[in-house]
Backbone as a printed PyTorch tensor [residue, N CA C, xyz], in Angstrom:
tensor([[[ -34.8470,  -97.4290,  -44.8500],
         [ -33.9910,  -98.3480,  -44.1910],
         [ -33.9310,  -98.1550,  -43.0580]],

        [[ -33.9550,  -99.1260,  -42.0770],
         [ -33.7050,  -99.6200,  -41.1360],
         [ -32.6240,  -98.5220,  -39.8720]],

        [[ -32.5780,  -97.8320,  -39.2100],
         [ -31.3650,  -97.0240,  -38.7110],
         [ -31.6160,  -97.1080,  -37.3740]],

        [[ -30.9780,  -97.8020,  -36.3610],
         [ -30.8560,  -98.1810,  -35.1010],
         [ -30.4640,  -96.9920,  -34.1740]],

        [[ -29.7000,  -96.1910,  -34.8390],
         [ -28.9480,  -94.6520,  -34.0810],
         [ -30.2150,  -93.7600,  -34.1220]],

        [[ -30.5410,  -92.8330,  -33.3160],
         [ -31.6930,  -91.8350,  -33.5220],
         [ -30.6200,  -90.7270,  -34.4360]],

        [[ -29.4190,  -90.4690,  -34.4120],
         [ -28.1780,  -89.0070,  -35.1580],
         [ -28.5290,  -89.6930,  -36.6800]],

        [[ -28.3350,  -91.1480,  -36.7980],
         [ -28.5410,  -91.4310,  -37.6450],
         [ -29.9900,  -90.9690,  -38.4780]],

        [[ -30.7240,  -91.6910,  -37.7430],
         [ -32.1720,  -91.5190,  -38.0310],
         [ -32.5160,  -90.0180,  -38.3300]],

        [[ -32.1080,  -89.1740,  -37.4820],
         [ -32.3260,  -87.3760,  -37.9380],
         [ -31.5640,  -87.1670,  -39.2310]],

        [[ -30.5930,  -87.7720,  -39.3520],
         [ -29.9290,  -87.0340,  -40.7500],
         [ -30.7910,  -87.9170,  -42.2060]],

        [[ -31.5060,  -88.6830,  -41.8690],
         [ -31.8100,  -89.1330,  -43.2720],
         [ -33.2440,  -88.8500,  -43.2320]],

        [[ -33.8740,  -87.5140,  -42.0380],
         [ -35.2140,  -87.5380,  -42.3350],
         [ -35.4240,  -86.3430,  -43.1990]],

        [[ -36.4760,  -86.2470,  -44.2670],
         [ -36.4140,  -85.3280,  -44.6320],
         [ -36.7810,  -84.2200,  -44.1830]],

        [[ -36.7950,  -82.9180,  -44.7140],
         [ -37.3830,  -81.7080,  -43.9180],
         [ -38.7000,  -81.4620,  -43.9600]],

        [[ -39.4560,  -81.0800,  -42.9540],
         [ -40.8040,  -80.4450,  -42.8870],
         [ -41.3530,  -81.5150,  -43.3340]],

        [[ -41.1530,  -82.9070,  -42.6120],
         [ -42.0360,  -84.0030,  -43.1390],
         [ -41.9880,  -84.8050,  -41.6140]],

        [[ -43.4650,  -84.8720,  -41.1440],
         [ -43.8020,  -85.6070,  -40.0570],
         [ -43.9200,  -86.6430,  -39.9350]],

        [[ -43.7110,  -87.2000,  -38.7860],
         [ -43.1880,  -88.7380,  -38.4500],
         [ -44.4270,  -89.6090,  -37.9120]],

        [[ -44.4480,  -90.8230,  -37.7670],
         [ -45.7470,  -91.5970,  -36.8750],
         [ -44.5760,  -92.3620,  -36.5550]],

        [[ -45.5210,  -93.4760,  -35.3130],
         [ -44.9550,  -93.3500,  -34.1390],
         [ -46.0720,  -94.5080,  -33.7160]],

        [[ -45.7070,  -96.0490,  -33.6910],
         [ -46.0220,  -96.8520,  -33.4140],
         [ -46.1030,  -97.4360,  -31.7940]],

        [[ -47.1700,  -98.1800,  -31.2240],
         [ -47.0840,  -99.0390,  -30.2580],
         [ -47.5520, -100.4120,  -30.7420]],

        [[ -46.8630, -101.5050,  -31.0430],
         [ -47.3330, -102.5240,  -31.9060],
         [ -47.5820, -103.4690,  -30.5470]],

        [[ -49.0250, -103.8990,  -30.0900],
         [ -49.2990, -105.3310,  -29.4560],
         [ -49.7760, -105.6990,  -30.3210]],

        [[ -50.0090, -107.1990,  -29.6590],
         [ -50.7750, -108.5690,  -30.0340],
         [ -51.5570, -108.4990,  -30.7900]],

        [[ -52.9610, -107.5440,  -30.3180],
         [ -54.1550, -107.4760,  -30.7310],
         [ -54.3780, -106.0430,  -31.5600]],

        [[ -53.0680, -105.0600,  -30.9800],
         [ -54.0210, -104.0730,  -31.6010],
         [ -52.2880, -102.8400,  -32.0780]],

        [[ -52.7790, -102.1040,  -32.9100],
         [ -51.6500, -100.8120,  -33.1860],
         [ -51.9270,  -99.6200,  -32.8810]],

        [[ -51.5600,  -98.9810,  -31.6030],
         [ -51.3550,  -97.0840,  -31.4990],
         [ -50.7800,  -97.0890,  -32.9060]],

        [[ -51.2280,  -95.7680,  -32.7150],
         [ -50.9190,  -94.9260,  -33.6230],
         [ -50.8220,  -93.6660,  -33.3550]],

        [[ -49.1740,  -93.0840,  -33.5580],
         [ -49.6080,  -91.3780,  -33.2560],
         [ -48.6650,  -90.7910,  -34.6750]],

        [[ -49.0240,  -89.3190,  -34.8700],
         [ -48.2560,  -88.7460,  -35.7570],
         [ -48.0250,  -87.2310,  -35.1160]],

        [[ -46.8760,  -86.8120,  -35.8570],
         [ -45.8470,  -85.5560,  -35.3480],
         [ -46.6820,  -84.5330,  -36.4870]],

        [[ -46.3120,  -83.1330,  -36.0730],
         [ -46.6140,  -82.0570,  -36.7860],
         [ -45.2390,  -82.2830,  -37.8160]],

        [[ -45.2050,  -81.6730,  -39.0430],
         [ -44.1520,  -81.1840,  -39.4940],
         [ -43.0360,  -80.6450,  -39.1910]],

        [[ -42.9860,  -79.8260,  -37.9190],
         [ -41.6790,  -79.4240,  -37.3440],
         [ -40.8790,  -80.4590,  -36.1410]],

        [[ -41.6550,  -81.3520,  -36.0570],
         [ -41.3200,  -82.6670,  -35.1670],
         [ -41.1570,  -81.9620,  -33.9930]],

        [[ -42.4160,  -81.2690,  -33.5170],
         [ -42.3830,  -80.9690,  -31.9940],
         [ -43.2880,  -81.7220,  -31.1640]],

        [[ -44.5150,  -82.1270,  -31.2680],
         [ -45.4730,  -82.3030,  -31.0390],
         [ -46.0690,  -83.4580,  -31.5020]],

        [[ -46.1470,  -84.3710,  -30.9620],
         [ -46.7470,  -85.7990,  -30.9410],
         [ -48.3200,  -85.9350,  -30.3750]],

        [[ -49.0770,  -86.5120,  -31.2610],
         [ -50.4280,  -86.5150,  -30.8920],
         [ -51.2630,  -88.0470,  -31.4930]],

        [[ -51.8190,  -88.3490,  -30.5240],
         [ -52.4660,  -89.6190,  -30.6970],
         [ -53.3470,  -89.6140,  -32.1640]],

        [[ -53.0600,  -90.5010,  -32.5540],
         [ -54.3790,  -90.5870,  -34.0930],
         [ -55.5920,  -91.4910,  -34.3010]],

        [[ -55.2460,  -92.8830,  -33.8620],
         [ -56.3460,  -94.1560,  -33.8330],
         [ -54.8890,  -95.2360,  -33.6020]],

        [[ -56.3790,  -96.3400,  -33.4980],
         [ -55.9270,  -97.8220,  -33.2160],
         [ -56.2810,  -98.7760,  -34.0780]],

        [[ -55.4850,  -99.2610,  -34.3830],
         [ -56.1890, -100.2900,  -35.4450],
         [ -55.9910, -101.9160,  -34.6480]],

        [[ -56.9980, -102.4310,  -35.0540],
         [ -57.3840, -103.9320,  -34.8490],
         [ -56.1270, -104.4880,  -35.6390]],

        [[ -55.4210, -105.7260,  -35.2100],
         [ -54.4040, -106.0450,  -36.2160],
         [ -55.2450, -107.2800,  -36.3650]],

        [[ -54.5440, -107.4850,  -38.1560],
         [ -55.3660, -108.5080,  -39.0010],
         [ -54.0750, -109.5680,  -38.7760]],

        [[ -54.2320, -109.2940,  -40.6270],
         [ -52.9890, -109.6810,  -41.0160],
         [ -51.8920, -108.5830,  -41.2710]],

        [[ -50.5070, -109.1010,  -41.7700],
         [ -49.7530, -108.2740,  -41.8840],
         [ -50.1120, -107.1180,  -42.9910]],

        [[ -50.5700, -107.8100,  -44.1290],
         [ -50.8260, -106.7720,  -45.4180],
         [ -51.9560, -105.6320,  -45.4340]],

        [[ -52.9050, -106.0430,  -44.2170],
         [ -54.0370, -105.1580,  -43.9530],
         [ -53.4380, -104.2850,  -43.4510]],

        [[ -52.8290, -104.4370,  -42.3070],
         [ -52.1190, -103.4800,  -41.1110],
         [ -51.0530, -102.4210,  -42.1500]],

        [[ -50.0410, -102.6580,  -43.0650],
         [ -49.5980, -102.3110,  -43.2770],
         [ -50.3820, -101.2490,  -44.4940]],

        [[ -51.2790, -101.9220,  -44.8960],
         [ -51.9360, -101.0390,  -46.2010],
         [ -52.4910,  -99.6440,  -45.4250]],

        [[ -53.0790,  -99.8160,  -43.6700],
         [ -53.7470,  -99.5080,  -43.1710],
         [ -52.8980,  -97.5560,  -43.3650]],

        [[ -51.4170,  -98.7560,  -42.3360],
         [ -50.0360,  -97.4190,  -42.2710],
         [ -49.9930,  -96.9790,  -43.3540]],

        [[ -49.9570,  -97.4540,  -44.6180],
         [ -49.3090,  -96.8850,  -45.8130],
         [ -50.3210,  -95.5820,  -46.0330]],

        [[ -51.5400,  -95.6300,  -46.1190],
         [ -52.7860,  -94.7960,  -46.4050],
         [ -52.0680,  -93.6860,  -45.3640]],

        [[ -51.9710,  -94.0310,  -44.1320],
         [ -51.6230,  -92.5980,  -43.4780],
         [ -50.1680,  -92.2380,  -43.6370]],

        [[ -49.1490,  -92.6780,  -44.2180],
         [ -48.0790,  -91.9150,  -44.2150],
         [ -48.3650,  -91.1610,  -45.8780]],

        [[ -48.9250,  -92.2500,  -46.4490],
         [ -49.4500,  -91.3600,  -47.7150],
         [ -50.4820,  -89.9990,  -47.4160]],

        [[ -51.2720,  -90.1550,  -46.9500],
         [ -52.1560,  -89.1170,  -46.2860],
         [ -51.3640,  -87.9060,  -46.1610]],

        [[ -50.9130,  -88.1790,  -44.8670],
         [ -49.6020,  -87.1940,  -44.0240],
         [ -48.6780,  -87.0190,  -44.5030]],

        [[ -47.8800,  -87.3070,  -45.3980],
         [ -46.5780,  -87.1620,  -46.1910],
         [ -45.8860,  -87.3300,  -45.3370]],

        [[ -45.6410,  -88.8050,  -44.3630],
         [ -45.0340,  -88.6330,  -43.6240],
         [ -43.0810,  -88.8670,  -43.9770]],

        [[ -42.5830,  -88.3200,  -43.3640],
         [ -41.0890,  -88.4620,  -43.6310],
         [ -40.2030,  -89.9670,  -42.8530]],

        [[ -40.7980,  -90.3060,  -41.8020],
         [ -40.1570,  -91.6410,  -41.3230],
         [ -41.0350,  -92.3230,  -40.1200]],

        [[ -40.6730,  -93.4050,  -39.7960],
         [ -41.4700,  -94.6220,  -38.6480],
         [ -40.6670,  -94.5590,  -37.5230]],

        [[ -41.4950,  -94.4810,  -36.2900],
         [ -40.8630,  -95.0710,  -35.3170],
         [ -41.5620,  -96.1300,  -34.5810]],

        [[ -41.2460,  -97.0960,  -34.1030],
         [ -41.7630,  -98.1790,  -33.6070],
         [ -40.9320,  -98.6450,  -32.2940]],

        [[ -42.1970,  -98.3710,  -31.2700],
         [ -41.9080,  -99.0930,  -30.1630],
         [ -41.2890, -100.2200,  -30.1090]],

        [[ -40.2790, -100.1930,  -28.8590],
         [ -39.5220, -101.3650,  -29.1320],
         [ -39.8050, -102.0650,  -27.4330]],

        [[ -40.4380, -102.9060,  -27.1000],
         [ -41.2240, -103.4770,  -26.3620],
         [ -39.7650, -104.3640,  -25.6060]],

        [[ -38.7820, -103.3210,  -24.8870],
         [ -37.4830, -104.6450,  -24.4000],
         [ -38.0470, -104.9760,  -22.7870]],

        [[ -37.3050, -105.8130,  -22.0490],
         [ -37.6430, -106.2090,  -21.1570],
         [ -37.1450, -105.2980,  -20.1030]],

        [[ -37.8120, -105.4760,  -18.7880],
         [ -37.3400, -104.2350,  -17.3720],
         [ -35.8080, -104.2800,  -17.5390]],

        [[ -35.4180, -105.1260,  -17.8130],
         [ -33.4600, -105.3830,  -17.7560],
         [ -32.7260, -105.2850,  -18.8730]],

        [[ -33.4200, -104.6770,  -19.9920],
         [ -32.9180, -104.0770,  -21.1780],
         [ -33.0650, -104.8420,  -22.0800]],

        [[ -33.5900, -106.0550,  -22.0860],
         [ -32.8850, -107.1410,  -22.7750],
         [ -33.8460, -107.3640,  -23.6350]],

        [[ -33.9710, -107.9340,  -24.8280],
         [ -35.1270, -108.3620,  -25.6650],
         [ -35.7170, -109.7750,  -26.1030]],

        [[ -37.0580, -109.7030,  -25.9350],
         [ -37.5200, -110.6490,  -25.9880],
         [ -38.4270, -111.2290,  -27.1280]],

        [[ -38.9240, -112.2780,  -27.2440],
         [ -39.9150, -112.6500,  -27.9300],
         [ -40.5260, -111.3070,  -29.1730]],

        [[ -41.6310, -110.5560,  -28.4570],
         [ -41.9420, -109.3040,  -28.8310],
         [ -40.8990, -108.3390,  -29.2100]],

        [[ -39.9960, -108.1380,  -28.8280],
         [ -39.0030, -107.3000,  -29.9530],
         [ -38.2970, -107.8080,  -31.0730]],

        [[ -38.4670, -109.0470,  -30.8930],
         [ -38.5030, -109.7910,  -32.5360],
         [ -39.5260, -109.3390,  -33.4350]],

        [[ -40.8190, -109.6500,  -33.0150],
         [ -41.7020, -109.3340,  -33.8020],
         [ -41.7850, -107.8790,  -34.1260]],

        [[ -41.5700, -107.1130,  -33.5950],
         [ -41.4840, -105.8290,  -33.8150],
         [ -40.1390, -105.4060,  -34.6150]],

        [[ -39.2100, -105.9390,  -34.8420],
         [ -37.8440, -105.5300,  -35.9630],
         [ -38.6490, -106.4630,  -36.7700]],

        [[ -39.3580, -107.4160,  -36.6730],
         [ -40.0270, -108.4320,  -38.1350],
         [ -41.0020, -107.7000,  -38.8460]],

        [[ -42.2830, -106.8500,  -38.0640],
         [ -42.9970, -105.6180,  -38.8970],
         [ -41.7980, -104.8250,  -39.4940]],

        [[ -41.0020, -104.4140,  -38.9260],
         [ -39.9020, -103.2600,  -39.5390],
         [ -39.1310, -103.6180,  -40.7920]],

        [[ -38.7840, -104.6540,  -40.9970],
         [ -38.0980, -105.2030,  -42.1870],
         [ -39.3010, -105.3750,  -42.9740]],

        [[ -40.7070, -106.0670,  -43.0150],
         [ -41.0380, -106.3510,  -43.8120],
         [ -42.0590, -104.9810,  -44.0140]],

        [[ -42.3630, -103.9900,  -42.9860],
         [ -43.0350, -102.8760,  -43.7720],
         [ -41.4410, -102.2420,  -44.6100]],

        [[ -40.4340, -102.4840,  -44.4390],
         [ -39.3990, -101.7430,  -45.1210],
         [ -39.1680, -101.6160,  -46.8680]],

        [[ -39.7860, -103.4850,  -46.8990],
         [ -40.3600, -103.4040,  -48.3820],
         [ -41.0080, -102.8870,  -49.0260]],

        [[ -42.1440, -102.4990,  -48.2750],
         [ -43.2590, -101.5450,  -48.9400],
         [ -43.1870, -100.5600,  -49.0300]],

        [[ -42.5770,  -99.2450,  -48.1610],
         [ -42.4800,  -98.2600,  -48.2270],
         [ -40.7430,  -97.6900,  -47.8180]],

        [[ -40.3750,  -96.7860,  -48.9840],
         [ -38.8740,  -96.2480,  -48.5420],
         [ -38.8850,  -94.9750,  -47.8870]],

        [[ -38.9000,  -95.5810,  -47.0110],
         [ -38.8580,  -94.1850,  -45.6910],
         [ -37.9670,  -94.5470,  -44.2520]],

        [[ -37.1170,  -93.6270,  -43.7570],
         [ -36.3870,  -94.0270,  -42.6780],
         [ -37.4560,  -94.5790,  -41.4550]],

        [[ -36.7570,  -96.0880,  -40.6700],
         [ -37.7740,  -96.5080,  -39.4810],
         [ -36.5510,  -96.6640,  -38.5550]],

        [[ -36.8450,  -95.9070,  -37.4750],
         [ -36.2110,  -96.5300,  -36.2700],
         [ -37.0550,  -96.9220,  -34.8830]],

        [[ -36.1730,  -96.9890,  -34.0710],
         [ -36.4540,  -97.9910,  -32.9640],
         [ -36.8620,  -96.8680,  -31.5590]],

        [[ -37.5990,  -97.0440,  -30.9320],
         [ -37.3960,  -96.3990,  -29.2320],
         [ -38.3350,  -97.1440,  -28.1900]],

        [[ -37.1080,  -97.1310,  -27.1970],
         [ -37.5320,  -97.8640,  -25.9760],
         [ -38.8330,  -97.4790,  -25.7120]],

        [[ -39.6920,  -98.7110,  -25.3310],
         [ -40.7200,  -98.1830,  -25.0460],
         [ -41.2630,  -98.4970,  -23.4940]],

        [[ -40.2450,  -98.8520,  -22.8150],
         [ -40.9930,  -99.2660,  -21.6500],
         [ -41.4430,  -98.3010,  -20.5500]],

        [[ -42.4800,  -99.0480,  -20.0150],
         [ -43.4440,  -97.8540,  -19.2100],
         [ -44.0480,  -96.9140,  -20.1000]],

        [[ -44.1110,  -96.9870,  -21.2020],
         [ -45.2780,  -96.1890,  -22.0930],
         [ -46.5960,  -96.3910,  -22.2220]],

        [[ -47.2040,  -97.7480,  -21.8570],
         [ -48.1920,  -97.8830,  -21.6310],
         [ -48.5450,  -97.4670,  -20.0770]],

        [[ -47.7760,  -97.4960,  -19.4390],
         [ -47.8320,  -97.2940,  -17.7330],
         [ -48.1780,  -95.5500,  -17.4190]],

        [[ -47.2390,  -94.8920,  -18.3810],
         [ -47.2760,  -93.3440,  -18.2600],
         [ -48.6870,  -93.0170,  -18.9830]],

        [[ -49.2910,  -93.5220,  -20.1960],
         [ -50.5100,  -93.6200,  -21.0470],
         [ -51.2320,  -93.4620,  -19.9220]],

        [[ -51.2030,  -94.5960,  -19.0230],
         [ -52.4990,  -94.8990,  -18.2570],
         [ -52.5910,  -94.6890,  -17.1990]],

        [[ -51.4420,  -93.6220,  -17.0210],
         [ -51.5640,  -92.6030,  -15.6480],
         [ -51.9840,  -91.1220,  -16.0030]],

        [[ -51.9800,  -90.7310,  -17.2560],
         [ -52.1110,  -89.5310,  -17.8720],
         [ -53.9510,  -89.6710,  -18.2320]],

        [[ -54.4850,  -90.8860,  -18.5590],
         [ -55.5930,  -91.3030,  -18.4900],
         [ -56.5430,  -90.7340,  -17.2230]],

        [[ -55.4170,  -91.5000,  -16.4530],
         [ -56.6790,  -91.4180,  -15.3210],
         [ -56.3780,  -90.2690,  -14.4460]],

        [[ -55.2540,  -89.3750,  -14.6580],
         [ -55.7450,  -88.1810,  -14.0180],
         [ -56.1690,  -87.4300,  -14.9280]],

        [[ -57.0610,  -87.8050,  -15.6180],
         [ -57.6010,  -87.3330,  -16.6600],
         [ -59.0240,  -87.2760,  -16.3610]],

        [[ -59.1670,  -88.6760,  -15.2700],
         [ -60.4590,  -88.8120,  -15.2240],
         [ -61.0790,  -89.5990,  -15.9450]],

        [[ -60.4650,  -90.5800,  -17.2490],
         [ -60.9830,  -90.8400,  -18.2860],
         [ -61.3590,  -91.9720,  -18.0770]],

        [[ -62.8360,  -92.6490,  -18.3690],
         [ -63.4500,  -94.0470,  -17.7360],
         [ -62.6810,  -94.8820,  -18.3140]],

        [[ -63.3870,  -96.5750,  -17.7170],
         [ -62.5740,  -97.4790,  -17.8390],
         [ -62.5120,  -98.0860,  -19.2990]],

        [[ -63.8840,  -97.6260,  -19.9340],
         [ -64.4230,  -98.0750,  -21.4350],
         [ -63.5340,  -97.1510,  -22.3410]],

        [[ -63.0940,  -95.6670,  -21.7730],
         [ -62.8760,  -95.1560,  -23.2190],
         [ -61.1880,  -95.2960,  -23.3250]],

        [[ -60.7220,  -95.6400,  -21.5090],
         [ -59.2500,  -95.8280,  -21.2830],
         [ -58.9750,  -97.2360,  -22.6990]],

        [[ -59.6300,  -98.4670,  -22.1330],
         [ -59.4740,  -99.2460,  -23.5870],
         [ -59.2460,  -99.0430,  -24.9180]],

        [[ -59.9630,  -97.8370,  -25.1150],
         [ -60.1570,  -97.5460,  -26.1700],
         [ -58.8540,  -96.8380,  -27.0800]],

        [[ -58.8230,  -95.7280,  -26.1800],
         [ -57.4370,  -94.5450,  -26.7720],
         [ -56.0140,  -95.7290,  -25.9610]],

        [[ -56.1950,  -96.1000,  -25.2980],
         [ -54.7830,  -96.5760,  -24.2010],
         [ -53.4620,  -96.7260,  -25.5770]],

        [[ -53.8120,  -97.2000,  -26.2210],
         [ -52.7010,  -97.6670,  -27.3620],
         [ -52.0550,  -96.5730,  -28.2750]],

        [[ -52.8700,  -95.6490,  -28.7590],
         [ -52.3160,  -94.5520,  -29.4230],
         [ -52.2850,  -93.6280,  -28.6470]],

        [[ -52.4950,  -93.7500,  -27.4380],
         [ -51.8740,  -92.8560,  -26.4420],
         [ -50.1710,  -93.3660,  -26.0570]],

        [[ -50.5440,  -94.3990,  -25.9470],
         [ -48.5310,  -95.0130,  -25.5860],
         [ -48.2870,  -94.7630,  -26.8830]],

        [[ -48.7200,  -94.8230,  -28.3870],
         [ -47.5870,  -94.2440,  -29.5070],
         [ -47.2710,  -93.0880,  -29.0760]],

        [[ -48.2560,  -92.2630,  -28.6990],
         [ -47.8270,  -91.0110,  -28.6180],
         [ -46.5520,  -90.4830,  -27.6220]],

        [[ -46.7110,  -91.3160,  -26.8710],
         [ -45.3850,  -91.2770,  -25.5300],
         [ -44.1560,  -91.4140,  -26.1570]],

        [[ -44.8090,  -92.7670,  -27.0570],
         [ -42.9580,  -93.4590,  -27.8390],
         [ -42.6450,  -91.9950,  -28.9260]],

        [[ -43.1670,  -91.6410,  -29.6600],
         [ -43.5130,  -90.8490,  -30.5590],
         [ -42.4550,  -89.0860,  -30.1550]],

        [[ -43.0870,  -88.7820,  -28.7410],
         [ -42.5090,  -87.7680,  -27.8630],
         [ -41.8270,  -88.3630,  -27.7780]],

        [[ -41.0020,  -88.9490,  -27.0090],
         [ -39.8100,  -89.2710,  -26.7260],
         [ -38.2770,  -88.9460,  -27.9390]],

        [[ -38.8080,  -89.5700,  -29.3460],
         [ -38.0090,  -89.2690,  -30.2450],
         [ -38.1450,  -88.0450,  -30.5170]],

        [[ -39.0250,  -87.4970,  -30.4690],
         [ -39.3130,  -85.6170,  -30.8270],
         [ -38.3150,  -84.7270,  -30.0580]],

        [[ -38.2970,  -85.1560,  -28.8380],
         [ -37.3890,  -84.6040,  -27.9610],
         [ -35.9690,  -85.1860,  -28.2850]],

        [[ -35.8750,  -86.0920,  -28.5610],
         [ -34.0990,  -86.1190,  -28.7030],
         [ -33.5130,  -85.8470,  -29.6170]],

        [[ -35.0840,  -86.2140,  -31.1770],
         [ -34.5280,  -85.1020,  -32.1290],
         [ -34.1060,  -83.4310,  -31.6970]],

        [[ -34.9100,  -82.5460,  -31.0950],
         [ -34.6690,  -81.7500,  -30.3580],
         [ -33.4220,  -81.4760,  -29.8010]],

        [[ -33.1160,  -82.0580,  -29.0570],
         [ -31.5740,  -82.2430,  -28.4300],
         [ -30.2120,  -82.6470,  -29.6360]],

        [[ -30.7300,  -83.1800,  -30.6200],
         [ -29.9070,  -83.4710,  -31.7700],
         [ -29.5520,  -82.4260,  -32.2720]],

        [[ -30.3870,  -81.7610,  -33.0880],
         [ -30.8080,  -80.1290,  -33.7040],
         [ -30.0020,  -78.8400,  -32.9340]],

        [[ -30.3550,  -79.2590,  -31.4120],
         [ -29.5110,  -78.1660,  -30.6560],
         [ -27.9910,  -78.3680,  -30.8310]],

        [[ -27.5840,  -79.8420,  -30.8970],
         [ -26.2680,  -80.0830,  -30.2720],
         [ -25.7340,  -79.6090,  -31.6960]],

        [[ -26.3000,  -79.8680,  -32.7540],
         [ -26.0100,  -79.6070,  -34.0440],
         [ -25.4980,  -77.5470,  -34.4670]],

        [[ -26.8060,  -77.2120,  -33.8480],
         [ -26.8410,  -75.5970,  -34.1450],
         [ -25.5260,  -75.1060,  -32.8850]],

        [[ -25.2190,  -75.5710,  -31.6430],
         [ -24.6820,  -74.9330,  -30.7310],
         [ -23.2120,  -75.6500,  -31.2330]]])
């Protein structure tokens, strides 16, 4: 089920199950995963995009292997907050994937996530070649970490 609102997404998540975050590009998909306590996002891999069925099959493998409880897709809004063709493509991916996997799906504003990932890689003195290899799944890590931080705030508000 696709949930636009983070509190509704939080309520739909099964306990002690990790999340997967995606940075959907035109040519690649960056993938990051969380721990089961939903505290830390870790970049996992970047897959080259082919056909939806092949991309979804790899993602389903990761979901099964890691017992994933929810999916977060970076939503590439324009800098003014509007949604363009890339947002429509991301939403279509979510709708298609929803037919294959019965797990909560949400979106996270990914504006500047790639810029933040690039900056972090530059600060770590990563070579240009290596940056090109890892930028997408590092950006997915930033997207997923944003959701994890928001979920922590929601949980703390529910407790307090």
